[in-house]
N, C-alpha and C positions, 0 to 999 in steps of 0.2 A: 254382276251377273245379269244376265238378260234373259227375261221370261216373259212370253206373251200368251195369253190364254183367251179363248172363247167359252165362256162359261157354258157347261153342258150340265143339263139336269139328270145326271146319270146317277141311277139307284143301284148300279151294279156293284157286287162286292167281289174280293177275291180271297181264296183260301189262305189263312195266314198259317205257315207252317213253323213258324219260330216259336219257341216256348222257352220260357225262362227255366224251367226245371230241367230242359234238356242241356243246359249249360251249366246250372249249379252242380248237378250231381257228378259230372266229370271232374268238375274242378275240387270239388270236396273230396272225392277219391284219391286226387294227387297231392292235395295239400294237408289234409289230416295226418297221414303218415309220415311226412316231413315234419311235421310239428312234434309228433310223438317220438320218432326217432331222434330228433335234433336235440331234444332235452337231453338225451343219454350220451350222444357224440360230442356236444361241446361243453367247455369249462364252464365254472359259474360265472354269471354275469359280470362284465367288466367294461367300462366305458373308456375310451381315449379322449383326453381334452388337450386341445391345442395350448401352445405355452403361453398364450395370452388370455386364456380363460374365457374366450368368447363363444364357444360352442363345444358341445362334446360329440365326439364319434362312435357309433355304434357298429365298429367294424366287423364284428364276428356274428352279427344277429340278423336274422331275415325277419322282415315285417310283412305280415299278413293284414289287410285292412278290408273291412267291408264298408260301403258307402250306399247309402239310400239319398236321392235327390230329384227335385222337381225339374222340368225342362220347360222352358217357354222359348221355343224357336218358331219363328215364322217368317213368312215373305210378305212384304207389304208394297203392292204396286199402285202408283198413283198416276192419274193423267187426267186430260180433260173429260170430266163426265164419268170417272170410273175411280173406285178405291177397292182393292181386293186385299182381303188379309186371309192367307193361306197357311195353314199347319198341319202337323201330324196329328193324328188321334192316340195321344197317350199323355198321361199326367205325370207320372213317377217312374223313375228307371232305377235298377239297382247296377252296382259296380263293385267288382273284385280286384284289388291291387296285390302285387306281388313287388316287394323291394327288397334289394340287397346291394350293399356297396354303391357303385355308380350307377346301377341299372333299375329301372322300375317299369313294369308294364300292367295294363289293367285291361279288362274286357267289360263291357256294359250292355245292358239288355233291358227290356220293358216288360216284365211278369204280367201275364193276363189276370193272375188272381188278385191283384192290386186294385182297389176301387178307384174308378175313373180312367182305367185303362181297358175296359171291357165294353163299354157303350158302344159297339160297332154297329148296332142297329140305326143308331141316329148319326154317326160320324164316319162310318166306314171302317175298315180294317186297315191297321197300320203295322208293318214288320220293321225292326230296326236292329242293328247291332254295331257296336264300336269298339275299337281297339286302339289303346294309347301306348306310347312308349317314350321314357325319358332316358338318356344318357348324361348324368351330371358330374362334372369333375370339379376341381377347385375353382376355376374360371370359366371353362366352357360348358354350354348347356345345348343339347340337341333334343328337339321334340319333334315326335310323329304322331299322327293320328289318321285311321281310316274310319268313316263313317258311311253306312248304307241305311236308307230310309225309303219305305214304298209305302204309299198309300196316304193322300191328305185330303182336307175338306176345306170349304169356304166358310171362315169364321164368322164373317159378316153376311150370312145368307139372307137374313131379313131385309137386307138392301135390295136384293134382287128377286125375291119371291113375292107371292101375293100378300096382300094386306092381312089375310087370316092365318099367315104362316105363323106357328107359335114355336117359341125356342123351348128345347127340353121335351117337345111332344112329337113335333114333325122333323123328318130327316133332313140333314144340312145338305147342300150341294156337294157332291163327293167327286174326288179324282183319284179313283183306285188304282190307275196305271201310272200316276205320276211318280217317278223315281229320281231320288238325288244320292249320288255317289261323291263323297268328298274325301280328297286327300289333302292333309294339312302338315305343315311343317315350320320350325323355326330354328335358326341357329342364334345363339346369344353368347354375350361374353360379360361376366360377371366382375365388375371393376373391384370391389372392395372385399378381399378375403376374410375379414371379420363377420361380415354377414353370411349366414348360412342359408342357402336356397333350399338345401333338402330337408331344413327342419320345417319348412313350410308346406312343401310339395310332398315329399316322401316320408318324412319322420324317421329318416336314417341318421339324422343328427338332432340335437337339441341346443338351440340358442341359450346360452348361459348369461349373456349381456346385451343390452339393447344394441341394435346395430341396424344400418340400412346400405343400400347401394343402388347406383345406377346400374343399368344391363341394356347397352345398345344391343339390338337385334334386328334380323333379317328375316321377315316372316313371307311365306310362299305357300300357294293352295292351288289345287286344280279340282273343280267341281263340275260335274254333268249333271244337268236337270235333263230328263226326258219324260215326255208324256205320250209316247207312242203307245198304242194299244191294239189287241187283236179284235176288238169290237168292230164288225163291219159297219157299223153305224157311223164310226168316227172316219171322216173325209179328209181332215186337215190335223197335222201334229207338228210338234216342234222338238228339236234337240238343241241344248245350249252346251256348250264347251266354253270354261272359263278358265283363266289362269291370272292369278294376281300375285303381285310381289310389292312388298312395302317394307320401309324402313321405320323403326320404331324405337323408342327410348323408354324402357321401364324405370320407374324408381319404386323400390320396396324397401319397407321399414318394419322391423320386428321390435315390438315393446316386450321386456321380460317383466313378469309381474309375480312375485313371491316365488321366484325360482322356478315352480313347476306350470305357471301358468303364462301364456303369451297372447299378444294380439298384433296383428300382421295386417298391412295395407299396402296396396300398389295401384300405380296409373301409369297407363301407356298409351298417349296419343301416337298415332301411325299415319303416314301418307304414302301413297304409291300409285299404281296403275293397275288397271285390269284389261285383259284382252280376251274378245269373247269371238267364238265362231258360232253363228245362229244358223241352223238348218231347218228350213220349213218345208214340210212335206204335204202336197196337195196331189191325192190320188198317186199315179205313178210317177209324177214329177217332183223334183226337190229343187231348192233355191238356197243358195248359201250367202250369208252376208258376213262380213267381219267389222268389228268395232273395237275402240279402245277409249278408256275414260279414267280420267282421274279418281282415285278412292280416298276416302277420309275415314278413319276407323278410331274409336276410343274403347280402351279396354279398363276395367276397374276390377279389383279383387280386394275382399277384406276378409279375415278369418280369425278365429279364436280357438285355442286349444289347451290340452292339459296333458302333461307328461309324467308318468313314472316310470321306473326301471323297466318294466314289462309291458304295461298297459298305456295307452294313449287314445285320447278321444277329441273330437272338435266339431267345428261347423265352418263352412266356407259359403261365401257368397261371391258370384263371378257374373259380370255384365259386359256386354259387348254390343256396340252400335256401329253400323255400317251405312254409309251414304254415299250414293252415285247415281249419275244420269244413265240413261241407255241410248248411246250414240247421239245423233242429231235431232231425236224427237224430244217432246217435252215430258216423257216419262220419267218420273223419279222412282227409283228404288230404294228401300229401306230394309235391312236385314237386322232384326232384333234378337239378342240372345240373352238370356238370363237363366241362371241356375241357383239353387241353394242346397249344398251338400251337408250331410249329417254323417260323420264316420266315427267307427270305433275299430281299434287295432291292437295286435299282440305282437310282441318280440320275442323270438326263440332262437337257440343257437343252431347254427347253419351245420348241416352234415358234412362231413371231411371232403367227401367228393366235389361237392359245390365249392367249398372254400378253395380247394385246389385249382378248380378251373378258374375262378374269379382272380386268384392271387397270380395264376399263369397271364390272364388278360392283361391284368395291371402291369406285370413285368415287361410285356410287349410295348405297352404305351409309354413307359419310362425309359425304354431304350433309346 
């Protein structure tokens, strides 16, 4: 991704109209009745185990999972004489998952009542929303994510302010109108059918014997970065449209401990190309540049979890590092992403209408 800034000591803020409670309440209204009525409509719990006993399938149970996680996502721009660390203003996010058979989706948001998410006087306001979806069959995996974030600040403001600037007391340099829209996807093929990816990602299966698998993947993304503002004092701005396509080879392995516990780990180096269209606005004029650059990424994941018939819980650490140059200039961009999830979930019987819909969809795929 290509992004250039002129540091503006802007203290302006924008109204954040996103509230975690606005999302949680509708979700609870939808999900709680399903959980209550599902208990009556479904037969007693029964899992299906494959013939070689490597994993158990929960074909008739819906999973609802609540997750809280920190997020350390930032842009790092380096060049001759400058080093910018730009990141959004939130510390913790919440995510609600729904998983049943081959489908899983989730929404994530940053509640303002969580400590560290509400210090907008110092770092400005950030609004964010994320939607994830996974479709997982025995061998094929399709992943999709949409993410929107608005409002960033300069983490290393001390490098560009007066010597008397004090961290935690004085406001950071802010970019309230900087917006990032991201569409990400991945198509993967799971080689070893004894390894259950669902047991790690969606908990709709449980690994019974230790196993691992390689998973060749095609990863693609479209990201738009835009710092245009309605502020008349802003005379220049930029919009960056970025498309990436990479080839990756995941290897993941799950170790089963005392039947109910597991530890899982994965590593995925990937290489590919990024294509950038950079539009620079100067007054009423605009200038367009095109760039293409090689990209190197490394993804790591580690998790630990616990399963009973109905309840499950665990923790996941995910890290991602991206390195690339910006065209022919000496600027190097690094994107760092690290997150730590803690989750708890519950399995309950699916209402008959939902079972019928999914059985119909599975029948179409098998034809």
